[in-house]
N, C-alpha and C positions, 0 to 999 in steps of 0.2 A: 644645384642638387636638391636644395630646399624646395624649389618650386616643383621639381619632379616628384618630390616626396608628398607635397601637398596634393597635387592631382592624384597620385597613387592612393593616398589615404581616402580621398573622395570616392574614387573608383571601387575601392574594396569595402566601402562602407555598406553595412547590411540594410541601410534604410536610404531611400532616395533623398536628394537635396533640392530644396526649393530654390528658385532662382535668387530670392532676396538673400538667402544663407550663402549661396555660391558667390554673389558679388561682394559680400562682406569678406569672405575668405580670400578672393582672388584680386580684388580691384587695387590693393596696395602692391601686392607681390609681383603681378604680371603686367607686362606692357604690350601694346598692340600698335601696329602701324596705322590702322584705321580705328579711330576711337569708337566707332559704332560696334566694332567686334569685342569691346569690353562687355557688351550685352549678347550679341549674336553669337560670339565664340563660345558661349556657355550653354547655348540651348540644348545641344546634344546630351548634356549632363543633367539637365534640369528636369525636375518632376513634372513641370507643367507641359513638357513636350513628349511625355511618354506615349500619349496618343495624339499624333499630329492632327488628326481630324477634329480633335477637341480644343486645339490650342487657341488661346485669345488672339484676336486680330492685333491687339496691342503689342504682341510678342513676335509676330511673324516678321522675318527679315524684310527690310524694304530699304535698300540703299539709295533711294531717291530722297529719302528724308535727311535732314540735317541732325547732327548730334543732339542739339538742344531739344529738338522735337521728339527724338526717340527717348532720351533720358526722362523727359517730362511724361510721356505716355506710359512708360514702364513704372515710374514712381506712382502715377495715378492708379494704374492697375493694381499694384500691390495693396494700396489703401483701400480701393473699391472691393477687391476680391477677398482679401483677408481680414477686412474690418479692424485693422490695427494700425497705430501710428509709429510702429517700431522703425519704419523706413526713415522717419525724421531724425533718428539718431545719426544718420549719415548725410544729413542736409549740407548743401554746399556752403550755406552761410552767406555772409556779406563780403564785399570785395576787400576789406581791410584786415581780415582775420588771418591767422597763421596757416590754416589748412588751405585756404584759398591761394595763398601766396606761394605754397609749395607745389602747386600743380604745373605740369608742363604745358597744359592747354587751359587757358582761362576763358571761360565763356561768359561775357559781361551780361548777356540777356537771359542766362539760365536763372529761373525763378529760385529764390532763396530757399525754398522748402524742398527742392529737387536735389538729390544727391549728384555730386559730380563724380562719376566713376572713372575718369580719364586718368592718364599716366601721371606719375609724380616726377618731379625734377630732382628730388633728393633720394638718398637710400632709404630703405624701409626703416632702419633704426632711427632715422631722423624725422620721421613722419609724426605730426601731432596726432595723438590717438583719439578715437572716438569711444563714447561709451555705449557699447552695443553687446547684444548677448544672443548666442546661438543656443537654440533649444534642441538637444539631441535626445530623442526618445529611446526608450528600451524596447520599443515595438517596431513594427515595420513602417510606422508613420513617418512622414518626411522630416528631415532636419530643417528648422525654420529660424527666422530672424524674429526675436521677440523680446520680452522683458522677463526677468526673474520675478517670482511671486512677490518678494519682499519689495520690489520696486514697481509693481504693476498698480499704478495710482488708480486707474479706472476699474480695477478689480474684475477684469474680463469683460466689461461692457463693450459691445461692438461700436465701432465708429459709425457715425451717421454723416454720410457724404452727400452733398448737394451739387447739382449740376451748375455749370456757369459757362457762358458763351466765350469767355476768355480762358484758354487752356492753362495759362500761367497762374491763374487764381485758384486757390484751394479753399473751398467753402465747407465748413464742418460745423456741428452743433456740439455743445458740451455743457459741463456744469462748472460754475465758478467755485473754486474751493478756497482761494486765498487771494491776497493782493500783495504785489511786490512793493516794498516800502523804500528800497534803496538799491543802488548798484555801484560798482567800483571797477576800475580799470586795474588789472592785475600786473601788466607789464607794459614796458615801453614798446610801441608798435613797431619801432625801427629795429628791435633786437632780432637778430637771426636765431632760429630754433637751437642752433648749436650753442648759443650764448645763454640760453634759457637757464636760469638759476632755480633749481627745483625747490630750494629752501625759501626763496623769496615768495613763491606762490603759496606755500604753506602758511608763511608768515602774514601775508596780505589777507588771506581767507580768515586766519585767526583773528586779525584786528577787526575785520568786518563783522564777524559773528559774535565776538566777545560781549557786546552790550546786550545781545539777546540770550546768551548763555547764562549771564549772571543773575540778574533780577531776584536775588536773595536765595537762590538755590545752592545747595552744596555740591561740590565738585562731583561726588559719587552719582548725582542724578543726571549729569550731561556728559562726563567724559567718555562713556561707552558709546552713546548714540553719535558723538562728535567723531570718534575714531572710525566707526562703522560707515558714517556718511562720507568722510573724506577719502577713504580707501575703497568705496563702493563694495565693501565686503568681499574684495578680491584678494584676500591674503593668501590663498592657496597658489597664486602666481609666483610668490616669492618663497614658497615652501614653508609658510607659517600657519599655525593654528590660530584660531580666533583668540585664544588666551595669550598667545605669544605677541600677536600684532597689537593687542591692547597694551602690553607692557612697552612694546616698541613706541607706540604713539604717546604713552605717558612719559616716556623718556625724552621724546622730542619736545613736548610742551614744558617739560621740566628745564631742559636746556635752554629753551627760549626765555623763560622767565628768570633763569639764574645768569644768563649771559649780559642782562642789561640792554639787550636789543630792544625790548618792549618796555623800557623805563616809563613811557608816557601811559602805560596801561595800569589800572589800579591793582591788578593781581600781582604785579612785579614786587610790591611791597607787602603782600599778604603772606606772612610766614606760615600760617596754618596751611593755606593751600598749597604752597610750595613743599611743605613738609609731606603733605598727603601724596602730592604727585611723586615725591622721591620714593615713597614707599611702594606706590603702584608701578613704578618704573624699574624695580628691582629685576635684573636679568634681561632688560630690554635693550634694543639697538636703535637709536634715533635714526640713523642713516637708512635702516631698512624701511622704516616707516616713510621717511621723506622721499625715498626712491619710488615706493609704491604709489604715494599721492601724486607725485610728478608724472608718473606713467598712466595712472587711471583717472585721477581727478584733476590734478594741476594742469596736465596737458589738455585736457578737455576744457577747463576754464580758460586756458590760454587762447583758445579758439575764439 
Protein backbone atom coordinates (compact mmCIF):
# COMPACT_ATOMS: atom_id res chain seq x y z
CA UNK A 1 0.00 0.00 0.00
CA UNK A 2 2.94 2.34 0.62
CA UNK A 3 4.07 1.77 -2.96
CA UNK A 4 0.59 2.51 -4.27
CA UNK A 5 0.58 5.70 -2.24
CA UNK A 6 3.98 6.71 -3.64
CA UNK A 7 2.81 6.40 -7.25
CA UNK A 8 -0.48 8.10 -6.37
CA UNK A 9 1.37 11.09 -4.93
CA UNK A 10 3.51 11.36 -8.04
CA UNK A 11 0.47 11.21 -10.32
CA UNK A 12 -1.38 13.84 -8.27
CA UNK A 13 1.58 16.17 -8.15
CA UNK A 14 0.95 19.57 -9.67
CA UNK A 15 4.41 19.52 -11.23
CA UNK A 16 5.99 16.96 -13.57
CA UNK A 17 8.79 14.77 -12.22
CA UNK A 18 12.10 14.48 -13.98
CA UNK A 19 13.41 10.94 -14.43
CA UNK A 20 16.29 11.43 -11.98
CA UNK A 21 13.82 12.39 -9.23
CA UNK A 22 11.55 9.45 -10.07
CA UNK A 23 14.47 7.03 -9.82
CA UNK A 24 15.43 8.32 -6.38
CA UNK A 25 11.84 7.88 -5.19
CA UNK A 26 11.17 4.44 -6.68
CA UNK A 27 14.41 2.48 -7.07
CA UNK A 28 14.46 1.30 -3.44
CA UNK A 29 10.71 0.75 -3.01
CA UNK A 30 9.85 -1.06 -6.25
CA UNK A 31 11.11 -4.25 -7.87
CA UNK A 32 11.14 -5.33 -11.50
CA UNK A 33 11.40 -8.69 -13.22
CA UNK A 34 13.63 -7.11 -15.88
CA UNK A 35 16.08 -4.63 -14.35
CA UNK A 36 15.94 -2.51 -17.49
CA UNK A 37 12.39 -1.65 -16.51
CA UNK A 38 13.65 0.18 -13.43
CA UNK A 39 14.34 2.87 -16.06
CA UNK A 40 11.91 2.15 -18.88
CA UNK A 41 8.95 1.54 -16.58
CA UNK A 42 9.10 5.18 -15.41
CA UNK A 43 9.21 6.90 -18.78
CA UNK A 44 5.45 7.29 -18.94
CA UNK A 45 5.63 9.42 -15.77
CA UNK A 46 8.83 11.32 -16.59
CA UNK A 47 8.93 14.96 -17.68
CA UNK A 48 11.49 14.04 -20.35
CA UNK A 49 8.91 11.98 -22.25
CA UNK A 50 6.04 14.47 -22.31
CA UNK A 51 6.90 15.11 -25.93
CA UNK A 52 8.04 11.73 -27.31
CA UNK A 53 9.35 13.37 -30.48
CA UNK A 54 11.86 15.36 -28.42
CA UNK A 55 12.98 12.56 -26.12
CA UNK A 56 16.71 11.88 -26.04
CA UNK A 57 18.00 8.73 -27.75
CA UNK A 58 19.67 7.83 -24.42
CA UNK A 59 16.20 7.32 -22.90
CA UNK A 60 14.48 5.48 -25.73
CA UNK A 61 13.65 1.90 -24.69
CA UNK A 62 16.01 -0.59 -26.27
CA UNK A 63 15.84 -4.11 -24.89
CA UNK A 64 18.76 -5.19 -27.05
CA UNK A 65 21.04 -3.32 -24.65
CA UNK A 66 22.37 -4.81 -21.43
CA UNK A 67 21.50 -3.30 -18.03
CA UNK A 68 25.00 -1.89 -17.52
CA UNK A 69 24.91 -0.05 -20.84
CA UNK A 70 21.44 1.39 -20.17
CA UNK A 71 22.28 2.61 -16.67
CA UNK A 72 25.52 4.19 -17.91
CA UNK A 73 23.82 5.97 -20.80
CA UNK A 74 21.06 7.33 -18.56
CA UNK A 75 23.50 8.55 -15.88
CA UNK A 76 25.61 10.24 -18.56
CA UNK A 77 22.45 11.86 -19.97
CA UNK A 78 21.55 13.34 -16.58
CA UNK A 79 24.97 14.93 -16.17
CA UNK A 80 25.20 16.18 -19.74
CA UNK A 81 21.63 17.45 -19.97
CA UNK A 82 21.22 19.04 -16.54
CA UNK A 83 24.85 20.08 -15.92
CA UNK A 84 24.70 18.77 -12.35
CA UNK A 85 26.59 16.07 -10.45
CA UNK A 86 23.63 15.30 -8.20
CA UNK A 87 23.23 11.87 -9.79
CA UNK A 88 26.58 10.93 -8.21
CA UNK A 89 24.84 10.89 -4.82
CA UNK A 90 23.35 7.61 -6.04
CA UNK A 91 26.61 6.16 -7.41
CA UNK A 92 26.93 2.39 -7.14
CA UNK A 93 30.30 2.69 -5.40
CA UNK A 94 32.87 -0.07 -5.09
CA UNK A 95 32.31 -3.78 -4.70
CA UNK A 96 32.92 -3.96 -0.94
CA UNK A 97 30.57 -1.24 0.28
CA UNK A 98 27.31 -1.92 2.11
CA UNK A 99 24.98 -0.55 -0.57
CA UNK A 100 26.60 -2.77 -3.20
CA UNK A 101 26.27 -5.82 -0.96
CA UNK A 102 22.55 -5.21 -0.44
CA UNK A 103 21.73 -5.41 -4.15
CA UNK A 104 19.92 -8.38 -5.58
CA UNK A 105 21.78 -7.92 -8.86
CA UNK A 106 25.47 -7.01 -8.68
CA UNK A 107 27.01 -5.79 -11.89
CA UNK A 108 30.77 -6.16 -11.56
CA UNK A 109 31.44 -4.07 -14.68
CA UNK A 110 29.12 -1.18 -13.78
CA UNK A 111 31.30 1.97 -13.52
CA UNK A 112 31.63 3.18 -9.93
CA UNK A 113 30.13 6.59 -10.81
CA UNK A 114 26.97 5.10 -12.33
CA UNK A 115 23.97 4.49 -10.03
CA UNK A 116 22.82 0.92 -9.65
CA UNK A 117 19.04 1.28 -9.79
CA UNK A 118 18.35 -2.46 -9.62
CA UNK A 119 16.39 -4.29 -6.93
CA UNK A 120 17.55 -4.70 -3.36
CA UNK A 121 17.74 -8.07 -1.61
CA UNK A 122 16.71 -6.56 1.76
CA UNK A 123 13.67 -4.70 3.01
CA UNK A 124 13.54 -0.96 2.51
CA UNK A 125 14.07 -0.21 6.21
CA UNK A 126 17.39 -2.10 6.06
CA UNK A 127 18.80 -0.27 3.04
CA UNK A 128 21.89 1.90 3.58
CA UNK A 129 20.66 5.42 2.90
CA UNK A 130 22.00 7.87 0.36
CA UNK A 131 22.50 11.56 0.89
CA UNK A 132 20.26 12.94 -1.86
CA UNK A 133 17.81 15.80 -2.20
CA UNK A 134 14.62 16.30 -4.21
CA UNK A 135 13.78 19.87 -5.19
CA UNK A 136 10.02 20.39 -5.25
CA UNK A 137 9.27 23.82 -6.73
CA UNK A 138 6.17 25.84 -5.89
CA UNK A 139 5.67 26.49 -9.60
CA UNK A 140 4.89 24.19 -12.51
CA UNK A 141 8.60 23.45 -12.94
CA UNK A 142 9.63 19.82 -12.71
CA UNK A 143 10.62 18.04 -9.50
CA UNK A 144 14.36 17.38 -9.79
CA UNK A 145 17.26 15.67 -8.10
CA UNK A 146 19.68 18.30 -6.85
CA UNK A 147 21.42 19.82 -3.86
CA UNK A 148 20.05 22.09 -1.14
CA UNK A 149 21.51 25.58 -1.30
CA UNK A 150 23.58 25.16 1.86
CA UNK A 151 25.32 22.09 0.38
CA UNK A 152 25.70 23.36 -3.18
CA UNK A 153 29.50 23.52 -3.18
CA UNK A 154 29.66 24.61 -6.83
CA UNK A 155 27.26 27.50 -6.16
CA UNK A 156 25.27 26.60 -9.25
CA UNK A 157 28.18 26.51 -11.68
CA UNK A 158 27.29 24.13 -14.52
CA UNK A 159 29.26 20.93 -14.99
CA UNK A 160 31.74 20.84 -17.86
CA UNK A 161 31.60 17.39 -19.39
CA UNK A 162 34.15 16.12 -21.91
CA UNK A 163 33.78 13.28 -24.37
CA UNK A 164 35.63 9.99 -24.06
CA UNK A 165 35.84 6.98 -26.35
CA UNK A 166 35.30 4.73 -23.32
CA UNK A 167 31.69 5.19 -22.10
CA UNK A 168 32.64 3.87 -18.66
CA UNK A 169 34.92 6.88 -18.08
CA UNK A 170 33.50 10.17 -16.83
CA UNK A 171 35.64 13.18 -17.80
CA UNK A 172 34.89 16.43 -16.00
CA UNK A 173 36.66 19.67 -15.19
CA UNK A 174 36.47 21.55 -11.94
CA UNK A 175 38.21 23.60 -9.30
CA UNK A 176 40.43 22.29 -6.54
CA UNK A 177 38.97 23.52 -3.27
CA UNK A 178 40.77 21.43 -0.66
CA UNK A 179 42.88 18.37 0.00
CA UNK A 180 41.90 15.19 1.86
CA UNK A 181 44.41 14.71 4.66
CA UNK A 182 43.19 11.41 6.08
CA UNK A 183 40.60 8.67 5.93
CA UNK A 184 39.26 6.08 8.33
CA UNK A 185 37.25 2.87 8.20
CA UNK A 186 34.11 3.26 10.26
CA UNK A 187 32.97 -0.31 10.57
CA UNK A 188 33.98 -3.91 10.12
CA UNK A 189 33.16 -4.80 6.50
CA UNK A 190 31.86 -8.21 7.61
CA UNK A 191 29.03 -6.65 9.63
CA UNK A 192 25.50 -7.04 8.38
CA UNK A 193 23.61 -3.74 8.17
CA UNK A 194 21.21 -5.10 10.81
CA UNK A 195 24.17 -5.31 13.18
CA UNK A 196 25.21 -1.73 12.45
CA UNK A 197 25.68 0.15 15.72
CA UNK A 198 24.54 3.68 15.09
CA UNK A 199 26.44 4.94 18.13
CA UNK A 200 29.74 3.52 16.91
CA UNK A 201 29.57 5.49 13.66
CA UNK A 202 28.99 8.72 15.56
CA UNK A 203 31.85 7.88 17.90
CA UNK A 204 34.28 7.06 15.10
CA UNK A 205 33.42 10.29 13.31
CA UNK A 206 33.91 12.20 16.55
CA UNK A 207 37.37 10.69 17.07
CA UNK A 208 38.48 11.47 13.53
CA UNK A 209 37.21 15.07 13.56
CA UNK A 210 38.27 16.03 17.06
CA UNK A 211 41.86 17.12 16.26
CA UNK A 212 40.51 19.53 13.64
CA UNK A 213 37.77 20.83 15.91
CA UNK A 214 40.04 21.73 18.79
CA UNK A 215 43.01 23.83 17.71
CA UNK A 216 42.45 26.31 20.53
CA UNK A 217 38.85 27.15 19.63
CA UNK A 218 36.11 27.29 22.27
CA UNK A 219 33.35 24.72 22.02
CA UNK A 220 30.78 27.39 21.11
CA UNK A 221 32.61 27.94 17.80
CA UNK A 222 32.32 24.40 16.50
CA UNK A 223 29.51 22.55 18.25
CA UNK A 224 26.80 24.08 16.03
CA UNK A 225 28.53 23.37 12.68
CA UNK A 226 29.39 19.87 13.93
CA UNK A 227 25.75 19.01 14.65
CA UNK A 228 24.52 20.55 11.38
CA UNK A 229 27.08 18.58 9.37
CA UNK A 230 26.56 15.20 11.01
CA UNK A 231 22.77 15.43 10.66
CA UNK A 232 22.90 17.00 7.17
CA UNK A 233 20.46 19.55 8.66
CA UNK A 234 17.65 17.01 8.28
CA UNK A 235 16.21 17.50 11.77
CA UNK A 236 12.67 17.88 10.39
CA UNK A 237 12.70 14.16 9.54
CA UNK A 238 12.49 13.35 13.23
CA UNK A 239 10.16 16.22 14.03
CA UNK A 240 12.84 18.39 15.59
CA UNK A 241 13.56 22.08 15.29
CA UNK A 242 17.12 23.28 14.66
CA UNK A 243 17.29 24.43 18.27
CA UNK A 244 16.12 21.07 19.63
CA UNK A 245 18.50 18.95 17.53
CA UNK A 246 21.30 21.22 18.78
CA UNK A 247 20.38 20.21 22.34
CA UNK A 248 20.10 16.56 21.30
CA UNK A 249 23.55 16.63 19.69
CA UNK A 250 25.06 18.36 22.72
CA UNK A 251 23.51 15.67 24.93
CA UNK A 252 25.08 12.94 22.81
CA UNK A 253 28.56 14.48 22.96
CA UNK A 254 28.21 15.10 26.69
CA UNK A 255 27.26 11.45 27.25
CA UNK A 256 30.24 10.30 25.20
CA UNK A 257 32.69 12.37 27.20
CA UNK A 258 31.08 11.45 30.53
CA UNK A 259 30.92 7.71 29.88
CA UNK A 260 34.67 7.16 29.67
CA UNK A 261 34.27 5.73 26.16
CA UNK A 262 36.63 8.40 24.88
CA UNK A 263 39.10 8.29 27.75
CA UNK A 264 41.93 8.60 25.24
CA UNK A 265 40.61 11.97 24.04
CA UNK A 266 41.88 15.11 25.72
CA UNK A 267 38.39 16.55 26.07
CA UNK A 268 37.36 13.75 28.40
CA UNK A 269 39.33 15.42 31.20
CA UNK A 270 38.31 18.96 30.25
CA UNK A 271 35.84 19.89 33.00
CA UNK A 272 35.09 23.27 31.48
CA UNK A 273 34.12 21.71 28.14
CA UNK A 274 32.00 19.03 29.78
CA UNK A 275 30.30 21.63 31.93
CA UNK A 276 29.51 23.75 28.89
CA UNK A 277 28.13 20.70 27.04
CA UNK A 278 25.96 19.85 30.04
CA UNK A 279 24.46 23.34 29.90
CA UNK A 280 23.87 23.17 26.14
CA UNK A 281 22.27 19.72 26.38
CA UNK A 282 19.53 20.68 28.84
CA UNK A 283 16.30 19.23 27.44
CA UNK A 284 18.15 17.22 24.79
CA UNK A 285 17.75 13.55 23.85
CA UNK A 286 21.00 11.89 22.77
CA UNK A 287 19.18 8.92 21.21
CA UNK A 288 17.27 11.15 18.78
CA UNK A 289 20.51 12.69 17.54
CA UNK A 290 22.25 9.30 17.20
CA UNK A 291 19.30 7.86 15.29
CA UNK A 292 19.25 10.78 12.86
CA UNK A 293 23.00 10.60 12.27
CA UNK A 294 22.83 6.86 11.61
CA UNK A 295 20.04 7.36 9.09
CA UNK A 296 21.29 10.44 7.20
CA UNK A 297 25.01 10.64 7.86
CA UNK A 298 26.23 7.46 9.55
CA UNK A 299 24.57 5.18 7.01
CA UNK A 300 26.05 7.23 4.19
CA UNK A 301 29.50 7.01 5.77
CA UNK A 302 28.99 3.28 6.21
CA UNK A 303 28.80 2.94 2.44
